[in-house]
Every structure is written in structure tokens, then in C-alpha cells.
BALOBA-1460 file (C-alpha; in Angstrom, 3 decimals):
// residues 346
<rec num="1" residu="x" x="8.852" y="101.849" z="-4.371"/>
<rec num="2" residu="x" x="8.568" y="104.120" z="-7.395"/>
<rec num="3" residu="x" x="9.640" y="103.647" z="-10.976"/>
<rec num="4" residu="x" x="9.547" y="106.217" z="-13.734"/>
<rec num="5" residu="x" x="10.507" y="106.558" z="-17.343"/>
<rec num="6" residu="x" x="9.840" y="109.340" z="-19.921"/>
<rec num="7" residu="x" x="6.272" y="108.204" z="-20.667"/>
<rec num="8" residu="x" x="4.833" y="106.819" z="-17.446"/>
<rec num="9" residu="x" x="5.087" y="106.745" z="-13.693"/>
<rec num="10" residu="x" x="4.160" y="103.857" z="-11.417"/>
<rec num="11" residu="x" x="4.069" y="103.227" z="-7.715"/>
<rec num="12" residu="x" x="3.393" y="99.963" z="-5.897"/>
<rec num="13" residu="x" x="-0.194" y="100.078" z="-4.658"/>
<rec num="14" residu="x" x="-1.337" y="99.032" z="-1.221"/>
<rec num="15" residu="x" x="-3.404" y="95.822" z="-1.171"/>
<rec num="16" residu="x" x="-6.637" y="97.325" z="0.163"/>
<rec num="17" residu="x" x="-8.884" y="95.291" z="2.465"/>
<rec num="18" residu="x" x="-12.123" y="96.967" z="1.343"/>
<rec num="19" residu="x" x="-11.650" y="98.468" z="-2.130"/>
<rec num="20" residu="x" x="-11.932" y="95.726" z="-4.722"/>
<rec num="21" residu="x" x="-10.655" y="97.780" z="-7.655"/>
<rec num="22" residu="x" x="-7.547" y="98.678" z="-5.655"/>
<rec num="23" residu="x" x="-6.768" y="94.963" z="-5.360"/>
<rec num="24" residu="x" x="-6.915" y="94.563" z="-9.121"/>
<rec num="25" residu="x" x="-4.692" y="97.582" z="-9.673"/>
<rec num="26" residu="x" x="-2.237" y="96.519" z="-6.958"/>
<rec num="27" residu="x" x="-1.673" y="93.125" z="-8.558"/>
<rec num="28" residu="x" x="-1.423" y="94.435" z="-12.129"/>
<rec num="29" residu="x" x="1.062" y="97.141" z="-11.106"/>
<rec num="30" residu="x" x="3.068" y="94.638" z="-9.044"/>
<rec num="31" residu="x" x="3.415" y="92.376" z="-12.094"/>
<rec num="32" residu="x" x="4.527" y="95.344" z="-14.175"/>
<rec num="33" residu="x" x="7.132" y="96.373" z="-11.602"/>
<rec num="34" residu="x" x="8.331" y="92.878" z="-10.684"/>
<rec num="35" residu="x" x="11.818" y="93.304" z="-12.247"/>
<rec num="36" residu="x" x="12.346" y="96.446" z="-10.153"/>
<rec num="37" residu="x" x="11.003" y="94.699" z="-7.043"/>
<rec num="38" residu="x" x="13.595" y="91.950" z="-7.614"/>
<rec num="39" residu="x" x="16.307" y="94.575" z="-8.000"/>
<rec num="40" residu="x" x="15.296" y="96.286" z="-4.757"/>
<rec num="41" residu="x" x="15.093" y="93.005" z="-2.821"/>
<rec num="42" residu="x" x="18.537" y="92.017" z="-4.105"/>
<rec num="43" residu="x" x="20.013" y="95.259" z="-2.782"/>
<rec num="44" residu="x" x="18.263" y="94.838" z="0.570"/>
<rec num="45" residu="x" x="19.414" y="91.220" z="0.834"/>
<rec num="46" residu="x" x="23.020" y="92.427" z="0.707"/>
<rec num="47" residu="x" x="22.509" y="94.341" z="3.948"/>
<rec num="48" residu="x" x="23.773" y="92.798" z="7.130"/>
<rec num="49" residu="x" x="21.423" y="90.526" z="9.075"/>
<rec num="50" residu="x" x="18.458" y="90.932" z="6.734"/>
<rec num="51" residu="x" x="16.922" y="87.538" z="6.017"/>
<rec num="52" residu="x" x="13.429" y="88.707" z="5.020"/>
<rec num="53" residu="x" x="14.528" y="89.950" z="1.614"/>
<rec num="54" residu="x" x="16.434" y="86.718" z="0.913"/>
<rec num="55" residu="x" x="13.426" y="84.594" z="1.853"/>
<rec num="56" residu="x" x="11.177" y="86.660" z="-0.439"/>
<rec num="57" residu="x" x="13.618" y="86.269" z="-3.310"/>
<rec num="58" residu="x" x="13.587" y="82.494" z="-2.914"/>
<rec num="59" residu="x" x="9.795" y="82.424" z="-3.192"/>
<rec num="60" residu="x" x="9.827" y="84.147" z="-6.586"/>
<rec num="61" residu="x" x="10.254" y="81.047" z="-8.745"/>
<rec num="62" residu="x" x="8.704" y="80.081" z="-12.081"/>
<rec num="63" residu="x" x="5.556" y="78.720" z="-10.412"/>
<rec num="64" residu="x" x="5.058" y="82.105" z="-8.745"/>
<rec num="65" residu="x" x="5.477" y="83.886" z="-12.082"/>
<rec num="66" residu="x" x="2.939" y="81.632" z="-13.836"/>
<rec num="67" residu="x" x="0.448" y="82.132" z="-11.005"/>
<rec num="68" residu="x" x="0.967" y="85.898" z="-11.188"/>
<rec num="69" residu="x" x="0.419" y="85.920" z="-14.959"/>
<rec num="70" residu="x" x="-2.743" y="83.809" z="-14.699"/>
<rec num="71" residu="x" x="-4.145" y="85.978" z="-11.919"/>
<rec num="72" residu="x" x="-3.356" y="89.165" z="-13.817"/>
<rec num="73" residu="x" x="-5.000" y="87.885" z="-17.010"/>
<rec num="74" residu="x" x="-8.241" y="86.914" z="-15.234"/>
<rec num="75" residu="x" x="-8.459" y="90.016" z="-13.029"/>
<rec num="76" residu="x" x="-8.105" y="92.155" z="-16.146"/>
<rec num="77" residu="x" x="-11.441" y="90.691" z="-17.285"/>
<rec num="78" residu="x" x="-13.178" y="91.150" z="-13.916"/>
<rec num="79" residu="x" x="-11.880" y="94.666" z="-13.185"/>
<rec num="80" residu="x" x="-14.687" y="96.520" z="-15.099"/>
<rec num="81" residu="x" x="-17.259" y="94.561" z="-13.078"/>
<rec num="82" residu="x" x="-15.608" y="95.574" z="-9.812"/>
<rec num="83" residu="x" x="-15.667" y="99.203" z="-10.914"/>
<rec num="84" residu="x" x="-19.372" y="99.009" z="-11.708"/>
<rec num="85" residu="x" x="-20.227" y="97.289" z="-8.427"/>
<rec num="86" residu="x" x="-18.495" y="100.117" z="-6.554"/>
<rec num="87" residu="x" x="-20.086" y="102.880" z="-8.618"/>
<rec num="88" residu="x" x="-22.298" y="105.424" z="-6.886"/>
<rec num="89" residu="x" x="-25.163" y="105.408" z="-9.404"/>
<rec num="90" residu="x" x="-26.030" y="101.957" z="-10.757"/>
<rec num="91" residu="x" x="-28.974" y="99.598" z="-10.485"/>
<rec num="92" residu="x" x="-29.156" y="95.876" z="-9.889"/>
<rec num="93" residu="x" x="-30.525" y="95.083" z="-13.334"/>
<rec num="94" residu="x" x="-27.576" y="96.753" z="-15.047"/>
<rec num="95" residu="x" x="-25.142" y="94.966" z="-12.751"/>
<rec num="96" residu="x" x="-26.823" y="91.609" z="-13.357"/>
<rec num="97" residu="x" x="-26.343" y="92.050" z="-17.105"/>
<rec num="98" residu="x" x="-22.681" y="92.938" z="-16.571"/>
<rec num="99" residu="x" x="-22.184" y="89.952" z="-14.256"/>
<rec num="100" residu="x" x="-23.570" y="87.566" z="-16.858"/>
<rec num="101" residu="x" x="-21.324" y="89.089" z="-19.525"/>
<rec num="102" residu="x" x="-18.170" y="88.771" z="-17.406"/>
<rec num="103" residu="x" x="-19.150" y="85.241" z="-16.331"/>
<rec num="104" residu="x" x="-19.479" y="84.184" z="-19.969"/>
<rec num="105" residu="x" x="-16.137" y="85.837" z="-20.771"/>
<rec num="106" residu="x" x="-14.350" y="83.974" z="-17.966"/>
<rec num="107" residu="x" x="-16.065" y="80.756" z="-19.047"/>
<rec num="108" residu="x" x="-14.768" y="81.284" z="-22.583"/>
<rec num="109" residu="x" x="-11.219" y="81.560" z="-21.194"/>
<rec num="110" residu="x" x="-11.534" y="77.988" z="-19.979"/>
<rec num="111" residu="x" x="-13.019" y="76.661" z="-23.180"/>
<rec num="112" residu="x" x="-10.735" y="78.495" z="-25.611"/>
<rec num="113" residu="x" x="-6.990" y="77.991" z="-25.857"/>
<rec num="114" residu="x" x="-6.008" y="81.164" z="-23.970"/>
<rec num="115" residu="x" x="-3.446" y="79.662" z="-21.617"/>
<rec num="116" residu="x" x="-0.733" y="79.471" z="-24.294"/>
<rec num="117" residu="x" x="-0.606" y="83.281" z="-24.551"/>
<rec num="118" residu="x" x="-0.579" y="83.605" z="-20.748"/>
<rec num="119" residu="x" x="2.208" y="81.032" z="-20.477"/>
<rec num="120" residu="x" x="4.341" y="82.801" z="-23.082"/>
<rec num="121" residu="x" x="3.894" y="86.022" z="-21.108"/>
<rec num="122" residu="x" x="5.111" y="84.208" z="-17.983"/>
<rec num="123" residu="x" x="8.191" y="82.904" z="-19.839"/>
<rec num="124" residu="x" x="8.967" y="86.420" z="-21.075"/>
<rec num="125" residu="x" x="8.653" y="87.826" z="-17.562"/>
<rec num="126" residu="x" x="10.848" y="85.025" z="-16.219"/>
<rec num="127" residu="x" x="13.597" y="85.877" z="-18.685"/>
<rec num="128" residu="x" x="13.564" y="89.487" z="-17.472"/>
<rec num="129" residu="x" x="14.272" y="88.434" z="-13.880"/>
<rec num="130" residu="x" x="16.535" y="85.452" z="-14.731"/>
<rec num="131" residu="x" x="14.062" y="82.721" z="-13.733"/>
<rec num="132" residu="x" x="14.117" y="79.702" z="-16.049"/>
<rec num="133" residu="x" x="11.142" y="77.593" z="-17.060"/>
<rec num="134" residu="x" x="10.772" y="74.674" z="-14.650"/>
<rec num="135" residu="x" x="8.246" y="72.536" z="-12.759"/>
<rec num="136" residu="x" x="8.193" y="71.614" z="-9.060"/>
<rec num="137" residu="x" x="9.819" y="68.378" z="-8.017"/>
<rec num="138" residu="x" x="7.496" y="65.404" z="-8.519"/>
<rec num="139" residu="x" x="7.376" y="62.428" z="-6.174"/>
<rec num="140" residu="x" x="5.436" y="59.202" z="-6.029"/>
<rec num="141" residu="x" x="3.615" y="60.397" z="-2.928"/>
<rec num="142" residu="x" x="2.657" y="64.000" z="-2.215"/>
<rec num="143" residu="x" x="1.014" y="65.240" z="0.977"/>
<rec num="144" residu="x" x="0.844" y="69.016" z="0.372"/>
<rec num="145" residu="x" x="-0.033" y="69.225" z="-3.344"/>
<rec num="146" residu="x" x="-1.280" y="67.047" z="-6.169"/>
<rec num="147" residu="x" x="0.839" y="65.271" z="-8.741"/>
<rec num="148" residu="x" x="-0.520" y="66.420" z="-12.091"/>
<rec num="149" residu="x" x="0.467" y="64.081" z="-14.928"/>
<rec num="150" residu="x" x="2.038" y="66.081" z="-17.738"/>
<rec num="151" residu="x" x="4.626" y="65.742" z="-20.455"/>
<rec num="152" residu="x" x="5.587" y="69.434" z="-20.710"/>
<rec num="153" residu="x" x="5.830" y="72.336" z="-18.240"/>
<rec num="154" residu="x" x="3.046" y="74.147" z="-20.102"/>
<rec num="155" residu="x" x="0.678" y="71.221" z="-19.662"/>
<rec num="156" residu="x" x="1.596" y="70.924" z="-15.989"/>
<rec num="157" residu="x" x="0.807" y="74.559" z="-15.179"/>
<rec num="158" residu="x" x="-2.382" y="74.405" z="-17.221"/>
<rec num="159" residu="x" x="-3.630" y="71.566" z="-15.017"/>
<rec num="160" residu="x" x="-2.101" y="72.736" z="-11.734"/>
<rec num="161" residu="x" x="-2.720" y="76.514" z="-11.857"/>
<rec num="162" residu="x" x="-4.826" y="77.787" z="-14.744"/>
<rec num="163" residu="x" x="-7.818" y="75.416" z="-14.760"/>
<rec num="164" residu="x" x="-8.208" y="75.164" z="-10.934"/>
<rec num="165" residu="x" x="-8.150" y="78.934" z="-10.534"/>
<rec num="166" residu="x" x="-10.661" y="79.444" z="-13.359"/>
<rec num="167" residu="x" x="-12.971" y="76.873" z="-11.793"/>
<rec num="168" residu="x" x="-12.659" y="78.669" z="-8.455"/>
<rec num="169" residu="x" x="-13.574" y="82.038" z="-10.035"/>
<rec num="170" residu="x" x="-16.564" y="80.516" z="-11.847"/>
<rec num="171" residu="x" x="-17.812" y="78.858" z="-8.666"/>
<rec num="172" residu="x" x="-17.520" y="82.193" z="-6.833"/>
<rec num="173" residu="x" x="-19.647" y="83.816" z="-9.540"/>
<rec num="174" residu="x" x="-22.365" y="81.241" z="-8.950"/>
<rec num="175" residu="x" x="-22.161" y="81.492" z="-5.169"/>
<rec num="176" residu="x" x="-21.962" y="85.254" z="-4.795"/>
<rec num="177" residu="x" x="-24.228" y="86.499" z="-7.590"/>
<rec num="178" residu="x" x="-27.041" y="83.957" z="-7.795"/>
<rec num="179" residu="x" x="-29.329" y="86.274" z="-5.773"/>
<rec num="180" residu="x" x="-28.614" y="89.125" z="-8.186"/>
<rec num="181" residu="x" x="-30.091" y="87.195" z="-11.093"/>
<rec num="182" residu="x" x="-33.227" y="86.213" z="-9.118"/>
<rec num="183" residu="x" x="-33.843" y="89.836" z="-8.127"/>
<rec num="184" residu="x" x="-33.099" y="91.062" z="-11.652"/>
<rec num="185" residu="x" x="-35.680" y="88.618" z="-13.051"/>
<rec num="186" residu="x" x="-38.308" y="90.134" z="-10.767"/>
<rec num="187" residu="x" x="-37.305" y="93.619" z="-11.891"/>
<rec num="188" residu="x" x="-37.621" y="92.675" z="-15.553"/>
<rec num="189" residu="x" x="-41.258" y="91.688" z="-15.010"/>
<rec num="190" residu="x" x="-42.148" y="95.346" z="-14.449"/>
<rec num="191" residu="x" x="-40.014" y="96.906" z="-17.207"/>
<rec num="192" residu="x" x="-41.880" y="97.134" z="-20.536"/>
<rec num="193" residu="x" x="-38.820" y="96.305" z="-22.646"/>
<rec num="194" residu="x" x="-38.648" y="92.862" z="-20.973"/>
<rec num="195" residu="x" x="-42.350" y="91.946" z="-21.106"/>
<rec num="196" residu="x" x="-41.759" y="89.389" z="-23.870"/>
<rec num="197" residu="x" x="-39.312" y="87.477" z="-21.642"/>
<rec num="198" residu="x" x="-41.166" y="87.512" z="-18.311"/>
<rec num="199" residu="x" x="-44.498" y="86.708" z="-16.680"/>
<rec num="200" residu="x" x="-46.217" y="87.079" z="-13.309"/>
<rec num="201" residu="x" x="-44.486" y="83.932" z="-12.062"/>
<rec num="202" residu="x" x="-41.181" y="85.807" z="-12.131"/>
<rec num="203" residu="x" x="-42.636" y="88.242" z="-9.597"/>
<rec num="204" residu="x" x="-43.517" y="85.496" z="-7.098"/>
<rec num="205" residu="x" x="-40.170" y="85.519" z="-5.177"/>
<rec num="206" residu="x" x="-40.276" y="89.291" z="-4.672"/>
<rec num="207" residu="x" x="-43.918" y="89.337" z="-3.645"/>
<rec num="208" residu="x" x="-43.222" y="86.610" z="-1.112"/>
<rec num="209" residu="x" x="-40.179" y="88.481" z="0.209"/>
<rec num="210" residu="x" x="-41.983" y="91.837" z="0.560"/>
<rec num="211" residu="x" x="-45.383" y="90.388" z="1.454"/>
<rec num="212" residu="x" x="-45.636" y="91.873" z="4.959"/>
<rec num="213" residu="x" x="-44.269" y="95.223" z="3.831"/>
<rec num="214" residu="x" x="-46.843" y="95.550" z="1.041"/>
<rec num="215" residu="x" x="-49.852" y="94.301" z="2.999"/>
<rec num="216" residu="x" x="-49.146" y="96.483" z="6.038"/>
<rec num="217" residu="x" x="-49.068" y="99.623" z="3.861"/>
<rec num="218" residu="x" x="-52.611" y="100.993" z="4.198"/>
<rec num="219" residu="x" x="-52.076" y="103.352" z="1.239"/>
<rec num="220" residu="x" x="-51.830" y="100.384" z="-1.141"/>
<rec num="221" residu="x" x="-55.050" y="98.669" z="-0.047"/>
<rec num="222" residu="x" x="-53.568" y="95.220" z="-0.647"/>
<rec num="223" residu="x" x="-55.068" y="92.378" z="1.412"/>
<rec num="224" residu="x" x="-53.051" y="89.597" z="-0.191"/>
<rec num="225" residu="x" x="-50.308" y="89.339" z="-2.786"/>
<rec num="226" residu="x" x="-52.688" y="87.508" z="-5.110"/>
<rec num="227" residu="x" x="-54.699" y="90.727" z="-5.356"/>
<rec num="228" residu="x" x="-51.806" y="92.226" z="-7.286"/>
<rec num="229" residu="x" x="-52.514" y="90.024" z="-10.319"/>
<rec num="230" residu="x" x="-55.153" y="92.428" z="-11.590"/>
<rec num="231" residu="x" x="-52.931" y="95.494" z="-11.297"/>
<rec num="232" residu="x" x="-50.007" y="93.597" z="-12.842"/>
<rec num="233" residu="x" x="-52.165" y="92.653" z="-15.847"/>
<rec num="234" residu="x" x="-53.413" y="96.240" z="-16.242"/>
<rec num="235" residu="x" x="-49.832" y="97.528" z="-16.017"/>
<rec num="236" residu="x" x="-48.685" y="95.306" z="-18.854"/>
<rec num="237" residu="x" x="-51.779" y="96.102" z="-20.927"/>
<rec num="238" residu="x" x="-51.153" y="99.820" z="-20.491"/>
<rec num="239" residu="x" x="-47.993" y="99.565" z="-22.603"/>
<rec num="240" residu="x" x="-49.610" y="97.592" z="-25.436"/>
<rec num="241" residu="x" x="-50.953" y="100.868" z="-26.850"/>
<rec num="242" residu="x" x="-47.531" y="102.546" z="-26.753"/>
<rec num="243" residu="x" x="-44.929" y="102.180" z="-29.475"/>
<rec num="244" residu="x" x="-42.091" y="99.869" z="-28.473"/>
<rec num="245" residu="x" x="-39.529" y="102.513" z="-29.350"/>
<rec num="246" residu="x" x="-40.900" y="104.618" z="-26.465"/>
<rec num="247" residu="x" x="-40.810" y="101.849" z="-23.867"/>
<rec num="248" residu="x" x="-38.489" y="102.496" z="-20.905"/>
<rec num="249" residu="x" x="-35.533" y="100.161" z="-20.500"/>
<rec num="250" residu="x" x="-34.371" y="100.888" z="-16.934"/>
<rec num="251" residu="x" x="-35.899" y="100.839" z="-13.466"/>
<rec num="252" residu="x" x="-35.638" y="104.611" z="-12.973"/>
<rec num="253" residu="x" x="-37.200" y="105.430" z="-16.346"/>
<rec num="254" residu="x" x="-40.032" y="103.004" z="-15.648"/>
<rec num="255" residu="x" x="-40.615" y="104.503" z="-12.202"/>
<rec num="256" residu="x" x="-40.828" y="108.035" z="-13.637"/>
<rec num="257" residu="x" x="-43.471" y="106.926" z="-16.163"/>
<rec num="258" residu="x" x="-45.519" y="104.933" z="-13.648"/>
<rec num="259" residu="x" x="-48.673" y="106.855" z="-12.655"/>
<rec num="260" residu="x" x="-50.307" y="106.724" z="-9.198"/>
<rec num="261" residu="x" x="-53.027" y="104.539" z="-10.747"/>
<rec num="262" residu="x" x="-50.649" y="101.607" z="-10.184"/>
<rec num="263" residu="x" x="-49.682" y="102.081" z="-6.516"/>
<rec num="264" residu="x" x="-48.260" y="98.597" z="-5.865"/>
<rec num="265" residu="x" x="-46.240" y="98.653" z="-9.084"/>
<rec num="266" residu="x" x="-44.875" y="102.103" z="-8.250"/>
<rec num="267" residu="x" x="-43.940" y="100.954" z="-4.750"/>
<rec num="268" residu="x" x="-42.132" y="97.876" z="-6.103"/>
<rec num="269" residu="x" x="-40.286" y="99.960" z="-8.686"/>
<rec num="270" residu="x" x="-39.188" y="102.365" z="-5.950"/>
<rec num="271" residu="x" x="-37.929" y="99.479" z="-3.821"/>
<rec num="272" residu="x" x="-36.040" y="97.958" z="-6.751"/>
<rec num="273" residu="x" x="-34.499" y="101.328" z="-7.672"/>
<rec num="274" residu="x" x="-33.188" y="101.855" z="-4.139"/>
<rec num="275" residu="x" x="-31.852" y="98.345" z="-3.551"/>
<rec num="276" residu="x" x="-28.104" y="98.606" z="-2.884"/>
<rec num="277" residu="x" x="-26.036" y="96.766" z="-5.445"/>
<rec num="278" residu="x" x="-23.200" y="96.264" z="-2.968"/>
<rec num="279" residu="x" x="-21.988" y="97.509" z="0.399"/>
<rec num="280" residu="x" x="-19.564" y="99.982" z="-1.209"/>
<rec num="281" residu="x" x="-21.811" y="103.003" z="-0.605"/>
<rec num="282" residu="x" x="-22.184" y="102.218" z="3.095"/>
<rec num="283" residu="x" x="-18.452" y="101.606" z="3.441"/>
<rec num="284" residu="x" x="-17.727" y="105.070" z="2.053"/>
<rec num="285" residu="x" x="-19.185" y="106.537" z="5.238"/>
<rec num="286" residu="x" x="-16.630" y="104.542" z="7.255"/>
<rec num="287" residu="x" x="-13.805" y="106.007" z="5.181"/>
<rec num="288" residu="x" x="-15.260" y="109.478" z="5.694"/>
<rec num="289" residu="x" x="-15.276" y="109.032" z="9.470"/>
<rec num="290" residu="x" x="-11.504" y="108.458" z="9.420"/>
<rec num="291" residu="x" x="-11.095" y="112.021" z="8.145"/>
<rec num="292" residu="x" x="-13.778" y="113.663" z="10.294"/>
<rec num="293" residu="x" x="-13.466" y="112.072" z="13.715"/>
<rec num="294" residu="x" x="-9.763" y="112.284" z="14.428"/>
<rec num="295" residu="x" x="-8.137" y="112.149" z="17.844"/>
<rec num="296" residu="x" x="-8.562" y="115.940" z="18.102"/>
<rec num="297" residu="x" x="-12.333" y="115.582" z="17.755"/>
<rec num="298" residu="x" x="-12.872" y="112.635" z="20.080"/>
<rec num="299" residu="x" x="-15.450" y="114.545" z="22.166"/>
<rec num="300" residu="x" x="-17.602" y="115.538" z="19.213"/>
<rec num="301" residu="x" x="-21.366" y="115.087" z="19.712"/>
<rec num="302" residu="x" x="-23.546" y="112.828" z="17.564"/>
<rec num="303" residu="x" x="-25.510" y="115.649" z="15.905"/>
<rec num="304" residu="x" x="-22.382" y="117.503" z="14.852"/>
<rec num="305" residu="x" x="-20.724" y="114.298" z="13.650"/>
<rec num="306" residu="x" x="-23.742" y="113.394" z="11.501"/>
<rec num="307" residu="x" x="-23.860" y="116.897" z="10.068"/>
<rec num="308" residu="x" x="-20.172" y="116.972" z="9.153"/>
<rec num="309" residu="x" x="-20.436" y="113.482" z="7.654"/>
<rec num="310" residu="x" x="-23.343" y="114.553" z="5.405"/>
<rec num="311" residu="x" x="-21.489" y="117.659" z="4.276"/>
<rec num="312" residu="x" x="-18.352" y="115.632" z="3.516"/>
<rec num="313" residu="x" x="-20.152" y="112.777" z="1.714"/>
<rec num="314" residu="x" x="-22.389" y="115.072" z="-0.350"/>
<rec num="315" residu="x" x="-19.748" y="117.678" z="-1.005"/>
<rec num="316" residu="x" x="-20.975" y="118.164" z="-4.572"/>
<rec num="317" residu="x" x="-23.976" y="120.035" z="-3.158"/>
<rec num="318" residu="x" x="-21.663" y="122.753" z="-1.855"/>
<rec num="319" residu="x" x="-21.714" y="124.373" z="-5.314"/>
<rec num="320" residu="x" x="-25.407" y="125.113" z="-4.894"/>
<rec num="321" residu="x" x="-26.126" y="128.828" z="-4.308"/>
<rec num="322" residu="x" x="-28.651" y="128.039" z="-1.564"/>
<rec num="323" residu="x" x="-26.101" y="125.943" z="0.312"/>
<rec num="324" residu="x" x="-23.444" y="128.628" z="-0.128"/>
<rec num="325" residu="x" x="-25.731" y="131.287" z="1.327"/>
<rec num="326" residu="x" x="-26.631" y="128.982" z="4.208"/>
<rec num="327" residu="x" x="-22.971" y="128.325" z="5.006"/>
<rec num="328" residu="x" x="-22.222" y="132.053" z="4.865"/>
<rec num="329" residu="x" x="-25.038" y="132.786" z="7.313"/>
<rec num="330" residu="x" x="-23.739" y="130.101" z="9.700"/>
<rec num="331" residu="x" x="-20.262" y="131.653" z="9.616"/>
<rec num="332" residu="x" x="-21.758" y="135.070" z="10.319"/>
<rec num="333" residu="x" x="-23.665" y="133.764" z="13.336"/>
<rec num="334" residu="x" x="-20.587" y="131.964" z="14.656"/>
<rec num="335" residu="x" x="-18.399" y="135.044" z="14.243"/>
<rec num="336" residu="x" x="-20.800" y="137.208" z="16.266"/>
<rec num="337" residu="x" x="-21.115" y="134.787" z="19.173"/>
<rec num="338" residu="x" x="-18.410" y="136.509" z="21.237"/>
<rec num="339" residu="x" x="-15.541" y="138.931" z="20.895"/>
<rec num="340" residu="x" x="-12.599" y="137.578" z="18.958"/>
<rec num="341" residu="x" x="-9.128" y="138.879" z="18.291"/>
<rec num="342" residu="x" x="-9.597" y="138.511" z="14.548"/>
<rec num="343" residu="x" x="-12.710" y="139.284" z="12.574"/>
<rec num="344" residu="x" x="-14.359" y="136.416" z="10.737"/>
<rec num="345" residu="x" x="-16.421" y="138.698" z="8.505"/>
<rec num="346" residu="x" x="-14.512" y="140.300" z="5.651"/>
């Protein structure tokens, strides 16, 4: 379905299974186009023997509209976080700061009186599609939903929809991102700008997690994680003679200014800098394979598939002169392999 007017153009978005930002956009656009969706379903319902459209129309009641407005209002706050988690270049410390900020913002929605504005938006949307303000039928005994005591429809939907959904989102923040904060605390222990907030104890979880990896590295000369205390102390003392205005504030900046005299610290900084924030980067390779390995290339070998995937994923490198010359030489070699009806070389 498409809708256009002189200043904008919208299309209903597909509800993606893997792209989080697409889910936010799909819901926000659906809410914006709901009157036109109703109009389309009404026309389809008039067709002969089409009961799906009529059943969908019956489900769009005032409770559905309130739920849609609440979901849209909250996802508007979480959308920037989803964009950052799917970004190509971002570190875990930056994401942890953003997660805390969004968590506090969503928490403030519960504490402040925000629902009134959301409810008025739902009433306005209901008037556009001829759905009046109402509450579900209440009974003395309910088996499929709770009876929320209320004196007004606004109070009912606050207790039945708004607060439960906010509590669910907040609980998901705690469940999904608790490990981010623990890892970010370990990162902060090595960044000079956070020395006043951290100590060696904050490094303990990371040292325990990477204990075998660090000890087995013969280049580090580390027999036990407790031996790192001395280097950690020297690393923090090294920055005491530097002006605070020159202290690095990110993992990458700290890694670039870390000399080989602190091998364990440099190794930890490298590990922190390369930790994936999410699985979005790995999932991009799956999307790339859909374009590369089609049914016409089902017999493609592994080496060629890996090469084409790298070229497709890192296509920005194709602007490099060295890469361009290399590609040209490959085309020349391929064109001279055997006689062809048309010349490849121009």
C-alpha cells in the first residue's frame, strides 16, 4: 500500500525478522497510515467471499488503537539505541552509555505523567477512523485477562496497557543489557578519563574471563592474573604526569596511545576494541549471501564464494587505486584465457 501527498510519500514497511530498526519504522509508519489501511480493508471487505478483511477490521477497536499509540511512543525513544546497536563502527562503552540513557528515559516515562498525551493521541486517531472511546466488557470473573479497577477509560488503559508494557520494556533492559554494563566497567578501568571512577577490582571479572587466553600467550610473560597488578598500577601512574585535557576518552584512542611497555594492557584494550556490540555485523554476511549465491550459482566453490562475499561486504575499498588496478589485471587475464567472440579489453 502506498500513500502520497504533495510533501511526503509513505509505504507500509515489511516487519523484518532480523533488522530491529525496520521494526520500529514499520510500526511508526503503520500508525501513520492506519486511516488508509482501514479504507483499503473496507474496500476489500466488499469483495465477494473475502472474510479476512472483515475479521481484521473487527480487531481494530479502541483497545488496539491505545496499544498502538503506547507502542509507538515508547519505540520512538528506543529507536536511536537500535540504530547505534546496528551501526558498523561503535564500541561497547559507547553503547553502554547510550543504553543507560535510554533506560533512564523509559523509566521517566513511567514516573512522569506522560500517558495523558499518549491517550489524547489515541483518541484523535480513533476519531479519524470512526472508533469511539470505550473499554472492554468487564465481568466478575475473567479467565483470559485481568479486571483492572478504574473509574474512567483513561485510568483503565493506564493500568491495563501502559504500565504493564513499560514494566516489560524495563525488565528486558535489565535482562538483555546487564552484561554490557559489567564489560563496560572493565573497559573504564583502562581508560584514563575514567580512572577517578574505577579501580583494579573492576578488572577482576575480565581477568577471570580471559585468564587462560592471557596466561597461554608467551609474548605477555604472565604466569598469573595477579601479576598484572604491577603493570596496571604503572599504567595508571603513567597518566598522572599528563594533563587531563589530553587524556583519551575512548577505547580506540587509548589503544593507539598505549606503548608496547604495557603488553597486557595493550592486549586487553585490543580485545575490548574488537568485542562485537551485537550480532548485526555477522548477520550482514547472511544478507550478502542472498545476493551472491543465487540458484544460478549453486555450484560455486568455497574459495570463490568467500572472495565474492569479501568484495561485496567491503565494497567501499573498490575506490582504492590499488584495488582498481588489481581488478583490471584480473579482467585482462580472464579475457586472454581463450578465444571469445567479443573482446573484453577495450
